[in-house]
N, C-alpha and C positions, 0 to 999 in steps of 0.2 A: 764213175765206173768206166774203165777203158775198154777198147774194142776187144782185146784178148779175153777179158773176163766175160764180156757179153757172149762171145763165141763159145767159151767153155761152158757157160750156163745153158746155152741153146742146144749144144751137142750132148750135154750130160757128163758128169764126172763122179768118181767114187773116192772116198777116203779109205785108205787101206792100212792094215797093220802087218808088218813083216817081222818074223822072229827067226833067228838062226845065227850060227857062228860065222857065216860068210856073207854078211850084209853088203860089204864093200864090193864083193864080186857080183852080187845080185844087181847093184846099181850100175856097175860097169857093163854088164851084159845088156841091161835095159838101154843104156846109152848107145851101145853098138847096134842094137836093133831099132834105134830111134823111137823108143817108147818113152815119152816124156813123163818125168816125175817132178812134181813141184810141191812146195810147202813141206819139204823134207825136215823131219825133226827126230833126233835120236833121244830116246828116253833113258836107255842104258846101252851096254856094249852089245847086247843081242836083240834089241828091240828098236824098230823104226816105224814112224808114221809118215805117210805121204799121200799125195793126191794125184790121180791120173784119169785119162780119158776112159769112160766106161766101156767103149767099144773095143778097147784093146786089152781088157782085163784077162780074157781067155788066153792071151799070148803069154801070160806069166806062168802057166802050168809047166811047160818044159824047163823054164828058167829056174823055177822052184825045185824041180827034180834034180837039176844039175848042181844047184848051190845048197841043196838040203835045207831050204828055208820053207817056212809055213806062211801063207798069206791068207788073210781074211778081210772081207769088206765090213767096215764099221758104219759107214753112212753112204747113202745114195742121194745125189743132189742134181738139180737141173731140170730143164723143161720136159725132156722125154719121160722122166719118172713121175712128174706131175700129171702128164697126159695119161700115163699108164694107170695111175692111182684113181683118176677120175674119168676113165674112159666110158664108164656106164652112166655117168652123169652128163648127158649131152648139153643140158642147159648151162652147166658150169663151163664146159669146154667152149661153147659159143660165146659166153660172157668173157672168158679168158682171152679168146681170140680177138674179140672186140676191143678189149683193153690194150692188147699188144698193138693192134692196128691204130688205136687212138694215140698211143705213145709214139709210134713211128711217124704219124701225121704231125703231132705236136712238135716233134724234134726238128721240123723244118722251119720253125718260126722262132723269133726272139721274144721271150717272155719276161726278161729281166735285163735292166741296164745298170751296171755299176760304174761309178766314177771315182777314180783314185787319184790322189796327189793334189787335190785342191785345198787351199787354206784361205786365200783371200777372194777367190772367184766363187760366185754363187753356182751351186750345182743345178739349180732350176734354170739359170740362164744357159748353161751348157746343154741341158736337155732340150731346151727350146730350139737351139741352133741345130742340133743333130736331128731333131724331128723335122725341121724344114729341109734337111738334107736327105731325108728318106729313112732314117733309123729311129724307130720308136717301138714300144711294146706292141707286139702283134705283127711286126714286119716279117715278111717272108725272107729267109736268109739269102736265098738265091738272087734277090733283087737289091740287096744292100750293097752299095758301092762304098766300101770303107775309105778308098782314096779320095772320093768326092767329099765325104763327110769330114775327113781330116783337113782337106784344102779349105773348105768353108769355115771350119773352126779357126784355122790359122789366119784367114782373110778378115774375119769379123772380130777377132780378139787380139789386140796388141799385147795383152798381158799373158799370152800363152806362148811359151818358148818351144814346146814339143808336144805332139799328140800321137798316141798309138792306140789302135783298136784291135782287140782280140776277141773273136767270137768262139766260145767254148760251149758245146751243147746248145742250150737255149739261152745262154747268158752272154751278153755283150759287155766286155770290160773296156772302159775308156780310161786310158792312163794319160795324165796330164802333168807336164812340168811347167810351173809358173815362171814368168820373168821376174828376176830379182829387182826390186825397187831400189836403185842405187842413186845417191845424190849426184848432181852434175859435177863432173870432174873438169876443172879448168886447166888446160895445158900450161906448163910453166913458161912457155914462150909468149903467153898472152898476158896483157896487163889486167890487174884486178885490184879492187879494194877489199878490205876486211870490214864487214858491216855487222851490226847487232841483229841477231835473229829473235830477240825479245827485249822487253824493258828490264832495266836493272841499274844497280849502282856499282861503278867500277871499283875493283879491289886490287887489280894487278894488270899491268900492261907489259907484254914482252914482245916487242917488234923486232924481228930479225931482218926484215927488209920492208921498206916503205916508211912513211912519215906518220907517227902517232898523233892523233887529233884529240885524244882524251887522256885524262890522268886519273889517278886514284881519288875517289870521292865524287867524281862526276856522275850525274844521273843521265842515262841515255834511254831513248825509246827505240822500238823496233825499226830497223832501216837506217839508223844513223851510221855514218862512216866512223869507224874506230881507228883503223890504220889506212891512210890514203895510199893509193898505188902510184905514188910519184916521190921523187927525191929532188931537192932543190939545193944547188950550190951557188956560191957567190959568182963564180966565173963560168960554171957549166950551165946555169939556168935550170929549168925544170926538166927532169927526165922521168918518163913513166917506167914503172917496174911491176913485177909480179909480187904483190905483198905476201909476206910470210910472218907468222907470229901467233900469239895466243893472248886472249883478253878474258880475264876472269872477272866475274861480277856477282854481287848478291842479287838473287832473283826471288820473287815472292809468288807463291801459289795459294790461291784462296778458294775455299768451298763453303757454301752456306747450307745448313740442314735445318729443317723445321721438324721438331720432335714434339709430339702430343704428350701431355702429362697424363691423359686418360686414353689408354690404347686398348682396342679390341683385337684380341689374337685368336687365331684358329688353333684349336687343340684336337688332334685326331683321337677318336674314341677306340680305335682298333677294329671297328666293324667294317668289313669289306664285302662288296658284292661284285661278281663278274658277270658280264653278258657278252654274247658273241655274235658276229656277223661274218658272212662269207661273201667275198667279192670275186665274181667270175668276169675277168677282164674289166669292163666298166659297169657291170650290172651287180648291184649289191642286194643280198638277201639277209634280212635280220632274223636271227634264230631266237629272238626274244620278243615278247609283246608288251610286257608290263614295264613301267618306269621304275627306277630304284625306290625302295621303300623308305629311304632316308629323307629327311626334310632338308638337311644341309649336307652337302657333299662336294668333293672335288672329283673331277673325271680325268682319268689317264687313259689315253688311247694308244694301243700298240698294234702295229701292222706287221704281219709276218707272211712272206711269200712262201708257198709250199714248193718243195722240190723233191725229186726222186733220188738224185745223186748230187754230188757237190756242185755241178754246173748244169744240171738238168732241171730248170725251173718249169713250173706248170702255170697256166693262166688262172690260178686260184690264189686267193689271199685271205688269210684268217685275221679278222680284226677283233681284238679283245678290248672291251671297255671295262676298266676297273674303277669302281665307285668307292671312294673312301669317305666315311662319315666323319664329320667334325662338329665340335661345339664351340661357340663363341664365348670367350672368357675375357672379362674386363680386367685390365692390369693398370694400377695407379703407380706412376713413376714420381719419385722425388725429383726436385730440380737438379740435384747432383747426379742422380742416375740418368736423367734425360741429357744432361751435359756430356756425360761419358759416352752415351749412345751416339750423340752428335759428333764427338771426336772420332769415334771408330768409323762412322759412316763417311765422314769427310776424308779420312785417310784412305778408305777404300775407293772413294770417288777419284782421288788424285794419285792412285796407286801407280799408274803408268808414268805420270810426270815425275813422281818422286823416286822411281826405281833406280837404284844404284847411286843415289845422291845422299850426301850427308846433310841432315837437318841441323842447321845452326841454331834456330830459334823457332818457337811456336807461340803464336799469340791467339788467344781465344776471347771472343766478345759474345756475351750472352744477353739477349733481349727477351725479357719475360712478359708474357701476356697472361690472360685469365686461364686459358686451357692449353697453352703450348709455350715452348721457348724456341727462340731462333738462335742457333749456334753458328757463328762465323769463325772459321779457323783459318789462320794464315801461317804458312810454313815458309821460313826463310832458309834458302840453300845457296851454296856458292858453286858456280859452274862456268864453263867456257861458253860465252855467248857470241863469239866471232865466227862468221862464215864468209867464204870468199864470194865476191860478186864481180863479174866481168865488167870492165870499163868500156862503155859504148861511146864512141866519139861522134 
């Protein structure tokens, strides 16, 4: 809720309906007399709905007479009308005033911290640093030095490229831009070799600059020099260069999975039980006494911070515990089923390494025991294994 809406609510406003053939003239006269109308909606050519300050409603009478329009109040809203409605209920008014006072007091503190833009950086680590710098849940906004918090984050985190802090209402929003992890770029004026970044069997060597030290069919290990950063002539001798080229090789990725032939699985029964707790800052009140009635269950905890408006958080947190009952079911797998499960799990395990690469061959080894099988899966792919490495003299 922005400041204009708060002021409108505190001063009181009315929703009006205007009927007549000269509605445009009615609006123009209101503008001339600086009578603000907002949320204007035309339902047809002779009817309009709008909202205005309740204190200026009486000023519409001469305008209606001049424009031959009829105006009536449809709704009255705002704090003055609430007070008028409950003026005989003193306890309610006192309670209402206490709530307003509490809201005004709470608005001076930070009750929620959001972190945006993090992918590789732990949010807990960011929260720890900003806490040391004076920004935490419960901090008085007047004492929060955002520049100091930003500087401390930049000093303590090399993986942070940019930090911005915006305090809206009782919500502190920390926006972070992470540093891109880029491989070391060797300047072309510097001498370098091309080395293997993993084990493999060479399938193709394309050296544009430098001296190839391997050929098709050679088996290399990680760190071996593939294309040397020098060239040698009969009369010129050895001259160091910046190696350029590509070296393709067959590479193998292996994963081993142990699959039980007799597996106990959890099967949800559909029975669910919810229990709740309220957390006031760091003090937690359980709204339940008994434990779940289920013998076997999984627990899902969901925390939700309470707020009045989009960025006006309260020091209240509702914790919902969802208990889902399950039964244990024994499943017997055949060897072939277990083998297939092992294949799928191994592919998931190596998903990152195999992404974007063509699988040339798949080799599966199965070792069977009394109650389980061990599946070893090896994927053969072809890829560029050459990376540049600076020559240090």
